[in-house]
C-alpha positions in Angstrom: 0.9 -14.7 -30.1 -0.5 -11.2 -29.8 -4.0 -12.7 -29.7 -3.1 -15.1 -26.9 -1.5 -12.3 -24.9 -4.5 -10.1 -25.3 -6.8 -13.0 -24.2 -4.6 -13.7 -21.2 -4.6 -10.0 -20.1 -8.3 -9.8 -20.6 -8.9 -12.9 -18.4 -6.5 -11.5 -15.8 -8.3 -8.2 -15.7 -11.6 -9.9 -15.5 -10.5 -12.0 -12.6 -9.1 -9.0 -10.7 -12.2 -7.0 -11.2 -14.6 -9.8 -10.1 -12.6 -11.7 -7.4 -10.4 -9.0 -5.7 -13.2 -6.8 -4.4 -15.0 -9.7 -2.8 -11.8 -10.8 -1.1 -11.1 -7.3 0.1 -14.6 -7.1 1.6 -14.2 -10.5 3.3 -10.8 -9.5 4.7 -12.2 -6.1 6.0 -15.2 -7.9 7.6 -12.9 -10.4 9.3 -10.6 -7.6 10.5 -13.5 -5.6 11.9 -14.8 -8.7 13.7 -11.4 -9.3 15.3 -11.1 -5.7 16.3 -14.5 -5.8 18.0 -13.8 -9.0 19.8 -10.5 -7.7 21.0 -12.1 -4.5 22.2 -14.8 -6.4 24.1 -12.1 -8.6 25.8 -10.1 -5.5 26.9 -13.2 -3.8 28.3 -14.2 -7.0 30.2 -10.7 -7.3 31.6 -10.8 -3.7 32.9 -14.4 -4.0 34.3 -14.7 -4.1 38.1 -15.5 -7.4 39.7 -19.3 -8.0 39.9 -20.6 -9.3 43.3 -22.8 -12.4 43.4 -26.5 -11.8 42.8 -26.0 -8.8 40.5 -27.7 -9.0 37.1 -25.0 -8.8 34.5 -25.8 -8.2 30.9 
């Protein structure tokens, strides 16, 4: 039983050390992307109306 528990804990630790950092990075990247898109939308909403014929970038 002790051997099985040790193996289970070893597998769990290995999974946490290999999978969790990748998931955290992916979640952080998704959050950053959402924050940047939201910021861009807010800025565009506050921008003054552009008249026709003006070059908008």
